[in-house]
C-alpha positions as CSV (number, residue, x, y, z in Angstrom):
1,M,2.9,1.6,7.0
2,S,6.4,3.0,6.6
3,D,9.6,1.3,5.7
4,T,13.1,2.3,6.7
5,H,13.4,4.6,3.6
6,D,10.2,6.5,4.1
7,T,10.5,10.0,5.5
8,I,7.9,11.9,7.5
9,V,7.1,13.9,4.4
10,D,6.4,10.7,2.4
11,V,4.2,9.3,5.1
12,I,2.2,12.6,5.5
13,I,1.7,12.9,1.7
14,A,0.3,9.3,1.6
15,E,-1.9,10.0,4.6
16,H,-3.2,13.2,2.9
17,A,-4.1,11.1,-0.2
18,R,-6.0,8.6,2.0
19,L,-8.0,11.5,3.7
20,R,-8.9,13.0,0.3
21,S,-10.0,9.6,-0.9
22,G,-12.1,9.2,2.2
23,F,-14.1,12.3,1.5
24,D,-14.4,11.3,-2.2
25,N,-15.7,7.9,-1.2
26,L,-18.2,9.4,1.1
27,D,-19.4,11.8,-1.5
28,A,-19.7,8.9,-4.1
29,L,-22.1,6.9,-2.0
30,P,-25.8,7.3,-2.7
31,D,-27.7,9.2,-0.1
32,D,-30.0,6.2,0.5
33,D,-27.1,4.0,1.5
34,R,-27.4,5.1,5.1
35,Q,-25.3,2.3,6.6
36,G,-22.6,2.7,4.1
37,R,-22.4,6.4,4.7
38,K,-22.4,5.9,8.5
39,N,-19.6,3.3,8.2
40,L,-17.5,5.5,5.9
41,W,-18.1,8.6,8.0
42,K,-17.0,6.7,11.2
43,D,-13.8,5.5,9.5
44,L,-13.0,8.9,8.0
45,K,-13.6,10.8,11.3
46,K,-11.3,8.3,13.1
47,D,-8.6,8.6,10.4
48,L,-8.7,12.4,10.5
49,L,-8.5,12.6,14.2
50,A,-5.7,10.0,14.4
51,H,-3.8,11.8,11.6
52,H,-4.1,15.2,13.3
53,D,-2.9,13.8,16.7
54,A,0.0,11.8,15.2
55,E,1.1,14.8,13.1
56,E,1.0,17.1,16.1
57,D,3.0,14.6,18.3
58,T,5.7,14.0,15.7
59,L,6.1,16.4,12.8
60,F,4.9,19.6,14.4
61,A,6.6,18.8,17.7
62,A,9.9,18.5,15.8
63,L,9.4,21.5,13.6
64,V,8.6,24.0,16.3
65,Q,12.1,23.4,17.7
66,T,13.8,24.4,14.4
67,T,13.3,27.7,12.6
68,A,10.9,30.6,13.1
69,D,9.1,29.7,9.8
70,A,8.8,26.1,10.8
71,R,7.4,27.1,14.2
72,H,4.9,29.6,12.6
73,E,3.6,27.1,10.0
74,S,3.4,24.3,12.6
75,L,1.4,26.4,15.0
76,H,-0.9,27.6,12.2
77,A,-1.5,24.0,11.2
78,V,-2.2,22.9,14.8
79,S,-4.7,25.8,15.1
80,E,-6.5,24.6,12.0
81,H,-6.7,21.1,13.5
82,G,-8.5,22.7,16.4
83,E,-11.0,24.2,13.9
84,H,-11.6,20.8,12.4
85,K,-12.3,19.3,15.8
86,K,-14.8,22.1,16.6
87,I,-16.7,21.2,13.4
88,L,-16.6,17.5,14.3
89,E,-18.0,18.3,17.7
90,Q,-20.8,20.4,16.2
91,M,-21.6,17.4,13.9
92,E,-21.9,15.1,16.9
93,D,-25.0,16.9,18.1
94,L,-26.8,16.7,14.7
95,S,-28.7,13.8,13.1
96,F,-26.8,12.2,10.3
97,D,-29.7,13.0,7.9
98,H,-30.1,16.6,9.0
99,D,-29.4,19.3,6.4
100,E,-27.2,21.1,8.9
101,W,-25.1,17.9,9.3
102,Q,-24.6,17.8,5.5
103,A,-23.7,21.5,5.5
104,K,-21.1,20.9,8.3
105,L,-19.7,17.9,6.3
106,A,-19.3,20.2,3.3
107,E,-17.6,22.8,5.5
108,L,-15.3,20.2,7.0
109,R,-14.4,18.8,3.7
110,H,-13.5,22.2,2.3
111,D,-11.5,23.2,5.3
112,V,-9.6,19.9,5.5
113,I,-8.8,19.8,1.8
114,H,-7.6,23.4,2.0
115,H,-5.5,22.5,5.1
116,L,-3.9,19.5,3.4
117,D,-3.0,21.6,0.3
118,E,-1.6,24.3,2.6
119,E,0.5,21.8,4.5
120,E,1.9,20.3,1.3
121,E,2.7,23.7,-0.1
122,D,4.0,25.4,3.1
123,V,4.9,22.9,5.8
124,L,6.3,19.9,4.1
125,P,8.9,21.8,2.0
126,I,10.2,23.3,5.3
127,A,10.3,19.9,6.8
128,R,12.4,18.7,3.9
129,D,14.8,21.6,4.4
130,V,15.2,21.6,8.2
131,L,15.1,17.9,9.1
132,T,17.9,15.5,8.5
133,K,17.1,12.3,6.6
134,E,17.7,10.3,9.8
135,K,15.4,12.6,11.8
136,S,12.8,12.5,9.1
137,R,12.8,8.7,9.0
138,A,12.6,8.4,12.8
139,L,9.6,10.8,12.7
140,A,8.0,8.6,10.0
141,K,8.3,5.6,12.3
142,A,7.0,7.6,15.3
143,Y,4.1,8.9,13.3
144,S,3.1,5.4,12.2
145,A,3.3,4.1,15.7
146,A,1.3,7.0,17.1
147,K,-1.4,6.7,14.4
148,D,-1.7,3.0,14.5
149,G,-1.2,2.6,18.3
């Protein structure tokens, strides 16, 4: 996923683009393509959870040890990850075709896209400022290993 020149910011931005595309691809499928929607949903959910976990274990774990702003933004982002997980748990108890499941998907999409935008505007600029290039590259490798492993 990352090469030796990628920083954690580069990797996170690319992951955010993949997550946005996942929601777009799910929305683009016809409602009657049940199997396609189930498969895309399964992949998107897996990607989202893996992204959150890897981000927490690498980027946020590093940032909380730097500045007060970095700590605040990181803890806020981790809190939002928890909110996304709660919505996912609520969706587990609903039928894929149920109107409430669709409403929860719309809520999740809104919250996740807002969260990604917020990270890109608030967290990643801090990461660029407080992390050395070497640390940022090491975090990129650690992120990729955590997400893919």
